[in-house]
C-alpha positions in Angstrom: -11.6 -4.1 28.2 -14.5 -6.0 26.8 -12.6 -6.8 23.7 -9.6 -8.1 25.7 -11.9 -10.4 27.8 -13.5 -11.7 24.6 -10.1 -12.6 23.2 -9.0 -14.5 26.3 -12.2 -16.5 26.2 -11.6 -17.5 22.6 -8.1 -18.7 23.4 -9.3 -20.7 26.4 -11.9 -22.5 24.2 -9.4 -23.4 21.5 -7.0 -25.6 23.5 -3.5 -26.5 22.4 -4.6 -29.6 20.6 -7.3 -27.7 18.6 -4.7 -25.0 17.8 -2.3 -27.5 16.4 -5.0 -29.1 14.3 -6.3 -25.7 13.0 -2.7 -24.6 12.2 -2.1 -27.8 10.2 -5.4 -27.5 8.3 -4.6 -23.9 7.4 -1.0 -24.5 6.3 -2.1 -27.6 4.3 -4.9 -25.7 2.5 -2.7 -22.7 1.8 -0.2 -25.1 0.1 -2.6 -27.3 -1.8 -5.9 -25.6 -2.2 -7.5 -29.0 -1.4 -9.9 -29.6 1.5 -8.2 -31.4 4.3 -9.3 -34.6 6.0 -8.4 -36.1 9.3 -6.3 -38.9 7.7 -4.3 -36.3 5.8 -3.5 -34.4 9.1 -2.6 -37.7 10.9 -0.2 -38.8 8.1 1.4 -35.5 7.2 1.7 -33.8 10.6 3.2 -35.4 13.7 0.5 -34.4 16.2 0.7 -37.6 18.3 -3.0 -38.3 18.1 -5.2 -40.7 16.1 -7.2 -39.7 13.0 -10.4 -40.4 15.0 -9.4 -37.9 17.6 -8.5 -35.4 14.9 -11.9 -36.0 13.3 -13.7 -35.2 16.6 -11.6 -32.0 17.1 -12.2 -31.0 13.5 -16.0 -31.4 14.1 -15.7 -29.0 17.1 -13.7 -26.5 15.1 -16.4 -26.6 12.4 -19.1 -26.0 15.0 -17.1 -23.0 16.3 -16.9 -21.6 12.8 -13.1 -21.8 12.2 -13.3 -24.4 9.4 -16.0 -25.3 7.0 -17.0 -28.3 4.8 -18.0 -27.6 1.2 -19.6 -31.0 0.7 -20.6 -33.8 3.2 -18.0 -36.2 1.7 -15.2 -33.6 1.5 -12.5 -32.5 3.9 -12.5 -29.1 5.6 -11.1 -25.8 4.6 -10.4 -22.7 6.7 -13.2 -20.1 7.1 -12.6 -16.4 7.1 -12.9 -16.6 10.9 -10.3 -19.3 10.9 -7.9 -17.3 8.8 -8.4 -14.3 11.1 -7.7 -16.3 14.2 -4.6 -17.8 12.5 -3.3 -14.3 11.5 -4.0 -12.8 15.0 -3.0 -15.7 17.3 -1.0 -18.4 15.6 1.0 -17.0 12.6 4.7 -16.5 12.9 6.3 -14.2 10.3 8.7 -16.0 8.0 12.3 -15.1 7.7 13.3 -14.0 4.2 16.3 -15.7 2.5 19.5 -13.6 2.0 18.7 -13.7 -1.8 15.3 -12.2 -1.2 16.6 -9.5 1.1 19.3 -8.5 -1.3 16.9 -8.5 -4.2 14.6 -6.1 -2.4 17.4 -3.8 -1.2 19.3 -3.7 -4.5 16.3 -3.1 -6.8 15.0 -0.3 -4.8 18.4 1.4 -4.3 18.8 1.5 -8.1 15.5 3.5 -8.4 16.3 5.8 -5.5 18.2 7.9 -8.0 14.9 9.0 -9.5 11.7 10.6 -8.2 9.4 9.0 -5.7 6.8 8.1 -8.3 9.3 5.8 -10.2 10.6 4.3 -6.9 7.1 3.4 -5.8 6.2 1.8 -9.1 9.3 -0.3 -9.0 8.4 -1.4 -5.4 5.0 -2.6 -6.9 6.7 -4.6 -9.6 9.1 -6.2 -7.1 6.2 -7.0 -4.7 4.3 -8.8 -7.5 7.4 -10.8 -8.5 8.2 -12.0 -5.0 4.6 -12.8 -3.9 3.2 -14.1 -7.2 0.1 -12.0 -6.4 -1.5 -8.9 -7.7 0.4 -5.9 -6.2 -1.2 -2.5 -6.0 0.0 1.0 -4.9 -1.9 4.1 -4.1 0.3 7.1 -4.9 0.5 10.3 -2.8 -2.5 12.7 -3.2 -1.5 15.7 -5.3 -3.3 18.0 -2.8 -1.2 16.5 0.0 2.1 16.8 -1.9 4.4 19.5 -0.5 6.4 21.9 -2.5 10.0 20.9 -2.7 11.2 23.8 -4.8 10.0 26.6 -7.1 12.3 27.9 -9.8 11.8 30.8 -12.1 14.0 30.7 -15.2 14.3 33.4 -17.8 13.3 32.6 -21.4 13.7 36.1 -22.8 13.4 39.7 -21.4 9.6 39.4 -20.7 8.9 35.7 -20.3 9.9 33.3 -17.5 9.1 29.7 -16.9 8.0 28.7 -13.4 8.9 25.1 -12.5 7.3 23.6 -9.4 8.6 20.3 -8.0 6.8 18.5 -5.1 8.0 15.8 -2.7 6.0 13.1 -4.5 8.0 13.7 -7.7 5.3 15.8 -9.4 6.8 18.4 -11.7 4.7 21.3 -13.2 5.9 24.2 -15.4 4.2 27.2 -16.8 5.3 30.3 -18.8 4.7 33.6 -17.1 4.6 36.9 -19.0 6.1 39.8 -17.0 5.7 43.6 -17.6 9.3 44.5 -17.0 12.6 42.9 -17.8 14.1 40.6 -15.1 17.8 39.9 -15.0 19.4 36.9 -13.4 20.1 38.7 -10.1 16.4 39.7 -9.7 15.2 36.2 -10.6 17.5 34.7 -8.1 16.2 37.0 -5.4 12.6 36.2 -6.3 13.4 32.4 -6.3 14.8 32.7 -2.8 11.7 34.6 -1.5 9.3 32.1 -3.1 11.2 29.1 -1.6 11.5 30.7 1.8 7.7 31.2 2.0 6.4 28.1 0.2 8.9 25.2 0.6 7.5 22.2 2.5 3.9 23.6 2.2 1.0 21.7 0.6 -1.6 23.5 -1.3 -3.9 23.1 1.7 -1.4 24.9 3.8 -1.1 28.0 1.7 -3.5 30.2 3.6 -4.3 33.9 3.6 -1.4 34.7 6.0 1.1 32.9 3.7 -0.3 34.7 0.6 -0.2 38.2 2.3 3.4 37.7 3.5 4.4 36.6 0.0 2.7 39.6 -1.5 4.7 41.9 0.8 7.9 40.1 -0.2 7.2 40.6 -3.9 6.3 44.2 -3.7 7.2 45.8 -7.0 6.8 42.4 -8.8 3.0 42.2 -8.6 2.9 40.5 -12.1 5.0 37.6 -10.7 2.8 37.3 -7.6 -0.5 37.5 -9.7 0.8 34.7 -11.9 2.5 32.4 -9.4 -0.4 31.9 -7.0 -3.0 30.7 -9.6 -0.2 28.6 -11.1 0.4 26.9 -7.8 -3.3 26.1 -7.3 -3.8 24.9 -10.8 -0.7 22.6 -10.6 -1.3 21.2 -7.2 -5.1 20.8 -7.6 -4.6 18.7 -10.7 -6.6 15.4 -11.0 -9.0 16.7 -8.3 -6.4 16.0 -5.6 -7.0 12.3 -6.2 -4.2 9.8 -5.8 -3.6 7.3 -8.6 -3.6 3.6 -8.3 -1.2 1.3 -10.2 -1.3 -2.5 -10.5 1.2 -5.2 -11.4 0.7 -8.9 -11.9 -3.0 -8.9 -12.8 -2.7 -12.3 -14.5 -1.1 -13.9 -11.4 -4.6 -14.3 -9.9 -5.5 -16.7 -12.8 -2.8 -19.2 -11.6 -4.8 -19.9 -8.5 -7.4 -22.7 -8.7 -10.0 -20.5 -6.8 -10.2 -18.3 -9.9 -10.3 -20.9 -12.6 -14.1 -20.3 -12.5 -14.6 -17.6 -15.1 -17.3 -15.8 -13.1 -15.1 -15.5 -10.0 -12.2 -14.3 -12.2 -14.4 -11.8 -13.9 -15.7 -10.6 -10.5 -12.3 -9.9 -9.0 -10.9 -8.3 -12.2 -14.0 -6.1 -12.4 -13.5 -5.1 -8.7 -9.8 -4.2 -9.4 -10.7 -2.3 -12.6 -12.6 0.2 -10.5 -9.8 2.4 -9.0 -12.1 3.9 -6.4 -12.6 0.4 -4.8 -8.8 0.1 -4.3 -8.4 3.6 -3.0 -11.0 2.8 -0.3 -9.7 -0.6 0.6 -6.1 0.7 0.9 -7.2 3.6 3.0 -5.6 2.3 6.2 -3.4 4.0 8.8 -1.9 0.7 10.0 1.6 -0.3 9.4 0.3 -3.7 8.2 -3.4 -4.2 7.5 -4.9 -7.6 6.6 -8.4 -7.8 5.3 -9.8 -11.4 4.9 -12.7 -12.4 2.7 -15.9 -10.9 3.9 -14.0 -8.2 5.9 -13.6 -6.7 2.5 -17.0 -5.0 2.4 -16.9 -4.2 -1.4 -18.6 -6.6 -3.8 -16.0 -8.6 -5.8 -13.4 -8.7 -3.0 -15.2 -11.1 -0.7 -13.2 -14.1 -2.0 -10.0 -12.3 -1.5 -7.5 -11.3 1.1 -5.8 -7.9 0.9 -2.6 -7.2 2.8 -1.4 -3.6 2.7 1.1 -1.2 4.4 1.7 2.5 4.4 4.8 4.2 3.1 6.0 7.5 4.5 8.3 10.5 4.3 9.4 10.9 7.9 6.3 10.7 10.0 4.0 11.8 7.1 2.1 9.0 5.3 2.4 9.3 1.5 0.4 6.4 0.3 -0.3 2.6 0.6 1.1 -0.5 -1.1 -0.1 -4.0 -0.9 -1.2 -7.3 -2.5 -4.5 -8.9 -3.5 -4.9 -12.7 -3.7 -7.2 -15.6 -2.6 -8.0 -16.0 1.1 -5.4 -18.7 1.3 -2.6 -16.2 0.7 0.6 -17.5 2.4 0.1 -14.8 5.1 3.4 -15.4 6.9 5.6 -15.1 3.8 3.6 -12.2 2.3 3.7 -10.1 5.5 7.5 -10.7 5.7 8.0 -9.6 2.1 5.7 -6.6 2.4 7.3 -5.4 5.6 10.8 -5.6 4.1 9.7 -3.8 0.8 8.0 -1.1 2.8 11.0 -0.6 5.1 13.4 -0.2 2.1 10.9 2.0 0.3 10.7 4.3 3.3 14.4 4.4 3.6 15.0 5.3 0.0 12.2 7.9 -0.1 13.7 9.6 2.9 17.2 9.3 1.4 16.0 11.1 -1.8 14.9 14.2 0.2 17.7 14.1 2.7 20.2 14.2 -0.1 18.4 16.9 -1.9 18.3 19.0 1.3 
């Protein structure tokens, strides 16, 4: 309730005229990266007020912390607080062009023929191309991946290969030595038992009850049981259960004037190079998450905005995908692109598994 009251007070203080001026300043700075003066606002935007009035209102907005002046003789630029207010109160999400919509849909459909990992990587490439920003994706955690299928296939009379496929596209195989010969009919029976007990379970869900039931099912084939359980744990605990992070468009950041300064460029690239930073920053449960400037608590990201979304299989969150850029990211356009990419990504991930089932 307190939060709601606070928000109402803020809106009351920033009257309609200030809102229009703040909106103009933010849009102009996003487009030009140049501090904005009152004369520029008066000439470029039809606000119906004089530059002197605009100057007074800009002074109030500066006192309130929504814009800032880098030098006494320069115009103003939005502050992190100003961008946050813009995103929460003013911004209207852009409409994508038919060409952009078709590009997103067609490129992801083409990769829906493959496993989730390739589909997600292609979505990251596409996101970078469309936004001209650094795009990043956090892949599903191996430990949270669920078993899609287990298949035992005979190599010879006493050796079989066990192939485990998960819903995140992970494939693991291992050769198991058996004590007695297994024909095709027996292997088929064992495969059915394994899949009946283990399909759609993650490694964290394979508890003592599951193991005991499987042991009863495989009575007489203890060598298979003794080999398959350690194999499952070894396969699905790979990489310490840690999701991977992939990037596209790293050099895009160098096209922005904010990062022409070599120290600033080095700082953001160093931040990105540490994968654990990205895993933490992308760790969001929101459909769309926007972190602006100092809201990014990690050193190296405080001159950036990070917009991310989660992608899912049904109701289960698999990972996160997003973009990194300067605080003057074109929020409206980027949110629109990311929303569409995530929607198509979810649709194709679910299609892969519905078709397989």
